[in-house]
C-alpha positions, 0 to 999 in steps of 0.5 A: 024834301028830295023832290026839292033838292032835285028841283033845285039841281035841274034849275042850277044845270039849266042855268049853267047850261044857258051860260055855256050856250050864250058864252060860245064866243071864241077867245084868244089865249096868249102864252110865253114865247109867242104861242097862243090858243083860241078856245070858246070862252066857256071852256076858259071859264070852266078851266079857271073854275076847276084850277080854283077848286084843286087849289082850294081842296089842296089847301084844305086837304094840307090843313086837314092832314096837319090837324090829323097829325096834331090829333094823333099826338095829342091822344098819344100824349093823353095816353101816356099821362093816363098811364102815369096817372094810374101807375102814381095812383096804383103805387100810393094806394099800395103804400098807403094800405101797407102803412095802415097795416104797419101802423 
């Protein structure tokens, strides 16, 4: 199985390398106020991919942190409920045993 994964990785690398070699044409990026850059197309594509990946990771991380906060709150609530249940069971058992002795 490891060999198959390495073969797939090499194939992906060579496909992407071929893509980069074939797209080495220069493109002109025009920004505001008349500024412009001239870069190879592959760098522009790579930058757009990296920016999208970072945006996706940031959105996922924000969601993950919110879920962790909610899990922590729910665990605290569960702990409080278990303590109050144990206290109420302990009190009713003690009350019931004292009633049994008195009656």
